[in-house]
N, C-alpha and C positions, 0 to 999 in steps of 0.2 A: 587617385581617381578624380576626374574633372567634375566640378560642380555645375558646369554649364550644360545641364541636361535639357534637351529640347522635348517639350511635351509631344508624345506620339499621337498624330491625328492625320486625317485625310481631308481633302477639299470637299465641300458640300457638292452633291450631285454626282458623286462617283461611288460605284458599288464595289465592295471588297467582300469576298466570301471566305467562310471557313472551309477546310478540306471537305467536310461532310456535304455542305451546300455545293461546293465546286464539283464534287462527284456527280451530284444530281443535275447540275447545270450542264456538265459535259455529256451526260447521258441524253439530255434533250438535244444538245447540239449535234451529237453523233446520229441521233434518230433523223433529224432534219437532213443532215449531210447524206446519210445512207439513202433516204428516199429521193433526194435530188439526183443522186448518181443512178438510182434504179431506173429513172426515166431518161437517162442518157445525157444528163447535163455534165459538162466538164468543169473542173475547178480552175479558178484563176484568182489572182490578187493584184491590187494596185497599191502604190505608196500611200501611207497615211497623210503625208504632206504633198501638196500640189502647188503649182504656180497659182497665185491668187487670180490672175487674169483668166486662167482656164476655169476655175471654179465659179467665177462671177461672170462668165461669158454671156449668160442669159440676162444679166442686169441685176443690180443689188437688191434693194427693197428689204424685205424681212430677212432674207438670207444673209445679207451683209451685216445686219445687226447681230446675227447669231454665230457667225463664224469666229474661230480663234485665228487671229492673223498677227504675223510678226515679220520683222525683216532680219536677215542675217547677211551681212555684207551688202551686196547690191541686189540680193534676191528678196522679192516680196512673196512671202510664203503663207499658206493657210492650211489648216487641218481639214481633211475631207468631212463634209457634213452629211453626206449620204454615200451610197455606193454606185448610184446611177450616173451621176455626172462624171466621175473618173472612168466609169465603164464606157460612156459615150466618147470620151477623149481617147481611150484605148482602142476602140473599134475604128474611129476615124484615122488614128495613127497607124494601125496595122491592117487596114482593110484589104490590101493586096495579098496578104498571106493567110487570111481567114477563109474558112469554108462556110458558105451560107446555105441554109439557115444556121446561124451560129447560136449554140445553146450553151450558156455558161451559168455556173452558180458561183457565188462569192459570199463568204462568211467572214466578217471582220468588224473591227471597232470603228465607230464614227463619232464625231465631236460636234456638239451644239451648245452654245451659251444659253441654255434654257433658263427661264426664271426658276429659282430654286423652290421646288415643292415636292411633297411626298409622291413617290412613284414616277417622277420625271427625272431623267438622268442626262448629264452633260457628256458622259462617255458611255456608249452602249453598243452592243453587238447587233448588227443587222444580218439577216440571212436572205439573200436575194437570188431569184432565178430570172433570166430573160431569154427569150427566143427572138433573134434579130434576123430579118430578111434583107436581101439586097434588092431594093426596088419594090418587091411585093412579098406578102407572107400570108399563107392560107389561114382562113378563119378557124379551121379545125384546131389550130394551136391554142386558140382561146378556150376551147372545150377541154383540152388536155390539162390546162393549169388547175381547174377544180379537182381533177383526178389526183394531182400531186398533193394539193391541200388536204383532200380527204385521206389519202394514204398516210400523211404525216400525223394528223390529229387523231386518227384511229389508233395508230401505233403509240402515240403518247398517252393513250388510255381514255380518250373521250368518245362517248357515243352520241351525245346530244349537242350537235353544233350545226350551224347553218352557214353555207356559203351563199351570200346574197349577191345576186347578179343583176346588172342593168346594162344599158348601152347608151352612151352619151348622145349618139346620133338621134335616138328616139326623143330624148329631152330637147336637144337643140332644134330638131324638126318641129316638135310640138310648139316650142316657143315662137319659132318663125311663123307658124300657122296662126298664132295669136297676135302677130304683128310686133313681137318683141325683138328689137334689133341687137342689143347687147345682152347675151345670156349669161355671161360670167358671174355677175353679181347675184343673179337669180340662183344659179347653181350653188354658189357658196352659201346662200341662205338655206336652201333645201338640204344641203349636206349637214347642216347643224340641227336638223329636226329632232334627232334623238337626244341631243344635248340640251337644247333650249326649249323644246316643246312647240306644239302647233301654233299656239297663240302668238308667241314671240316671232316665229318665222313669218306668220301672216303680217304682223305689224312692220317687220323689216321690208317685206315685199310691197306693202302699201305705200312705203316711203318713195318707191321708184316706179310703181305700176298702178294701173287703174284697178278699181275694185272688182270689176267683171273678170279681168285677166287673172287676178289673184285667186278668185273663186274657182276659175277653170283649172288653174295650176294645182290647187289643193285637192280638188276632186280627182284630177288626173293621177297625181302621185299616190293617192290612197286606193287606187285600183288593186284588188287583192284576190287571192284564190289559188288554185293549183297552177302550175306552170302553163298547162294547156289552156286553162280558163283565162289567165291573164293575157296570153297571146291572142285568144279569140276576142277578148274585150277590146284590145288595142286595134285589132283588125276591123271590128264593127264600128269604130270611131270614124272610119273612112276618111282619114286625113290625107289629102292629096298634096303631099309635100315630099320632095325627092329624098331629102336627108332622113326624114321620119321613116319612109318606106324601106330605105337601105338598112337603117338601124333595126327595124322590126325583122327583116329577112335574116340579118346577122344573128340576132337574138334567138330566133327560131332554130337556126342551124346549130348554134352553140348548145342549146338545150337538147337538141336531137342527139348530138355526139357525146354530150356528158352521159346520157343514158348508155351509149355504146361503150363508154369507159367503165360502166358498171358502178357509178356513184349512186348510192341509194337515194330515192326521191326525197326522203326525210332530211337529207343533209344538204340540199341546195334548193334555192327558190328565187324566182324573179321578184325583185323589190324595186319599184320605180322611185323610191325615196333615196336610193343609193346614187349619189352624184359624184363623189370624190371631187372636192372643191378645187383641186389643182387644175390649171389650164392645160397642163401637160397631157391629160388623157383625152382621147378622141373617139373611142369606140366602147368595147366591152369594159366594164368596171366590176371589181369584186370587193366585198368585205366579209370577213368571217367572224361570226359571233358565237360564243358558247351559250346555248339556250338557257341553261340554268343559272348563268352568271352574266346577264347582259350588262351589268354595271362596269365590268372590266373593259367593255368597248370592243372594237375590232382587234382581233388577235393576228390577222393576216389580211393584207389588202394589196390592191394593184390594179392593173388594167392594160388596155391596148393604147399605143401611141403611134402617130403617123410617121414621126421622124426623130429617131433617137439622137442623132449627132448633128442637127441642123446648124449648131453654132461653130462646128469644127470642119464641116465638109459640105459640099453642094450635093453629094450623093444622097438620095433618099433611102433611109434605113428604117422601115417600119418594124415594130416589135410589140411583144406582150410580156408582162412580167409581174411578179409579186414580191413582197417583202414581209418577212416576219421580224418584228422588233423583239429579239430574244431576251435581252436584259429586262425590259419592261414586262414581258410575258412571264418570265421566270419569277420576277419580284411579285407580280400580282397573284400568280398561282400559289406561291409560298405564303403570302399574306392571307389568302382565302383558304389556306390549308387544303388545297386541291392537288398539291404536288405528289406525284407517285415517287416517294422517296425510297432510296436503297437503304437508308438508315445505316450507312457505313462511314467510318472515318478513315478507312484504308481500302486500297484496291487489292490487298493481299488475299489469296485463297488459303495460304498456309503460312504458319510461323513455326520455325524450328528452334527449339530451346535445347542447347547443348549443356550437359553436365560437365564436371571437371575433366579435362583431357579429351573431350569429344569435339572440340571446335573444328579441327581439320576434316573429320568425318562428316560433321554437320554441313560444312560448306560444300563438300563433295555431293552430299545428298541433295542440297539445294540446287546445285548445278543440274542434276538429273531431272528434278521437278521442273526447272525453268526450261530445259530442253524440250520437255513435253508440253510446254505452253502454259504452265501453272505459275501464277504470280506468287513468289515466295520471298520471305524475309527470314534472316537468321538473327536471333536476339543475342547481341554480343555483351550486354552489360552484366555486372555482378549483381547478386541479390538473391532473396529467397524465392522459391518456386511460386509461392502464392502471389507474390508481387508481379512476377512475370505473367502468370495467368490472368491477373487483374488487368494488366496492360493489354493483353490479347482481347479480353472481354470488352474493354472500353473502345477499342478500335473495330470491334465487330468482325474479327477474323474467324472464319468458321472452323478451321482445323488447326490443331497443335500437334507437332511431332516432337516427342521427347527422346533424346539420345544420350545414353550413358554407356558404361562398360558392357553391360549385358547386351544392349542393342548392337554395339560394335562387334562383339564376338559372334553373335548369332546371325547378324545381318537381317534381323527382324526388328522393325521400328515399333515403338509405342505411339499409337495415334489416338488423339482425343478429339471426339466430335463435340464441339462446344454446345450446340443446340440440344444434344441429348444428354450431355454430361457423362457419356460412356467412353471407355477406353478399349482399343482393339490392338491386336498384334498383327502387323502387316509387313510384307516385303515392300521394297521400294516400288516395284511394279504394281502390286495390289493397291498401295497408297495412291499412286497416280490414277489407276482405274477408278477408285472410289471418288476422288475429287472431280475427275472429268465427267463421271456419270451424273454428278449432282450439280455441275456448274451450268 
């Protein structure tokens, strides 16, 4: 045996799960996928590796510092850092064959060279949906997105969460009315309000604006109340600025149709502090917060953009979308002990334990259970019965079928329900019915 044993370890910033945690992770992923499909989004995927010139078409900056980049032969290659940029490339490349509005979902791993810290990952799953229009896209799509978010988080077991909604045009129009020419720095500061606090945001703004402008901005973004009250308050400001008026009309329409989608009022609210610092967004913006655990931050965010693929085509492609950072969300829910865990180490419903000479009969029985859609394992190893039952218990498998001479002769199985500690005599059909009735 070689003495050159390499210490088993993984790179920092990467998450590796035990089967029990992976089962819980997959349950969350399946819930998200099922809800995306329920609203008519179609699946697609893009390569993990892209040409670097495609990924950096918008220009480098922070992105260039974070991407994993390498060369292979003459190819300059980078790992995708989100799902939106590859999607933009895909739409531009396949525009002639797509049906618009194009509704897609994509769930996949992305890679970022993040600074190594607890809860931040360098490889993580993103779960995205986008609705893309060719030339134009109805504002009602912006109201459907919160319905999808609501459906997902309700099914994940959360009651108290808020989808916070704003419109960038309202903010931009308000800044223009104050005489502020470059709004991007102001938006980035406002977006940090929950992280750094009111005083720090004020001092950041005072570095670039007049005191009177800062005071107006702080008063404006603190406007609160019910959705109707906020819209009325914005209306009463009587701001005669085209972009502001357009944003207010859009916000009013979005709120009206969110009600039509039957999202409860307690689960969404207008929040003028939501800016989404990225220059990318041009209209409606969203952030979703778990009310009882605000320290987790936004668990789902996104918004409206005017032109998805402007770096790859001259065709105007407006869209609206959201992203759930599943790896980070899973990690944080697990750390906060909020995860609705299956507490299972196996996906099996049934384990069959054959006695001497009963192996072929046991395999045949397993085939019948599997044909009925029941996840079944046959235990092939030697050992005492108690050891086999301990194995079953540790994996959390709910049913055991014991098969020996008596069972083979009578065609009646001995079935143990582990949660009750009780044994029953069942035919194969009865055993199938029992498992299916309780699954």
